[in-house]
N, C-alpha and C positions, 0 to 999 in steps of 0.2 A: 513395380519396384516397391519394397516395403519401406514404410516410413520409419526413419532413423531417429530414436530418442524421443524424450517427453518434453513437457513446458518448462521443465527444470533443467534441461539439457544446458551444459557449460556454464552453470552458475556457481561453480564451487568457490571462486575468490569473490563474486558479486555479491553473495547473501553471507559470507562470512563475516561472524561478530568480532568487535575488538576483545582482546583478552580480559579486561576489565569487566565488560558487559555480558559475558557469560554466566550462566547460572539461573535463578529462577528468574520468571518473566514478572514483570511488574503487573501487578491486579490494577492499577490506576490507568495504564496505557489498554489494558485489556476491555475496562469497562468505561471509557471515556465517552463523553456526550458532546457531540459537535452540532454546530446549527447550520442551516442552508444559507451559502455564502462565505462560510470560513475557507480560508486557504490553507491547504493540506499537503505536507511532503509525502511522497510515497516511498517509504522505507520498510521492507520487508524483514518481518520477525520469522527467522528461517526455523525455529522451533515449532512454529504451528502453521500447519498447511491449508487450513479451511480458510476460504475467503481470500486467497492470494491472487494476484495479479501477474500477468504475462511479464517475463523480465524486460522486455524492452521499455516498459513505463517505469522502471526502477530509477529512482531519483527525480523524477518530474514533479511539479508543484501543479495540483488542481483545485477546482472549487467543489464544495460539498453541494449537491442538487437535490438531495432527498435521503430516504431510509428505505428500507426494504429489509423487514424483518429486524435482525441484530446488525445488519451490515449497512453500510452506507453507498449511495452512489454518488461516484466523482465525476466531473466532467473535466475532459483534459483536451487539450487542444495538441494535435499533432498533425503536421504538413498540411495545414488550413483547413483541416477537418476536425469538427468537435465529436469526441469519443468518450462514451458513458461506461465507466467501469462500476462493478460492485464488488467493495471491498470492505474486508473485516477492520473494525476499528484497532486492532492491535497493530497493523500494517501502515497506520497514518500518525503523523505528526503534525499538530496544528502547527501552523506559522504564525510569527507575530508580526503584527501589523502597526504601523506609525497612524496614530489619530491624533 
């Protein structure tokens, strides 16, 4: 049987941006620098498809564990397993930590 759909299947409302956020993409978010151990929120920028992760991980919080080219390696715990994703920085938002 033929496989139905792609990795962006059923994401019309999941990846939709707020009406106030539409328009040009912030260059600051595109070129942000992250350090190892930083907590990040996975929030897709729908206008840029490169370096996007699978929709299952949308809204999760992970930890930056390294860098590969311009992308970052993010470790996420899912079902008691550690998974490593390679994500472009435009899809990551740095979380505020209390220190």
